[in-house]
C-alpha positions, 0 to 999 in steps of 0.5 A: 338336493343332495347337499340339502339332504346331507346338511340336514342329516348331519345337523340332526345327527349333531342334535341328537349327539348333543341331547345325549351328551347333556343327559350324561352325569357330570365329571366326578359324580357318584352316579357316573358309570366309572364309580361302580364295584369293579373300579372299587374292587381293583383299587382295593384288591389290585396290589393283594391279588396281583403281587404287583407294586404299582396298581396300574401295572397289575390291572394291565398285566393281570387283569387286562392282559388278554385284552391287551394282547388282542388290542396289540394284535389289531393294531399289528394286522391293521398296520400290515394291511395298510403297508400292503395296500400302499406299497408300490407294484413290482420291485426296483428290477421291474421299474428299471426295465419298463 
């Protein structure tokens, strides 16, 4: 019974996702959420406002620097957490004495 319930739930979620994806605008459409005033402002003003010679560098290091720093901090914290969970118990001396 659990297998049937999980299969029905999975197929329902797949159906919902397929309907949602069908409602998205086509790639490159002018109605796409990626084509709004923010992207236009970045492209037109980034070099002047940041002083960077590369638009991507200006956006990452000036407009999104704090966000990039937080993302790096989250990645570092996650890595440390995984390392702590997967480490072996005890050091080399404790393993020899047992």
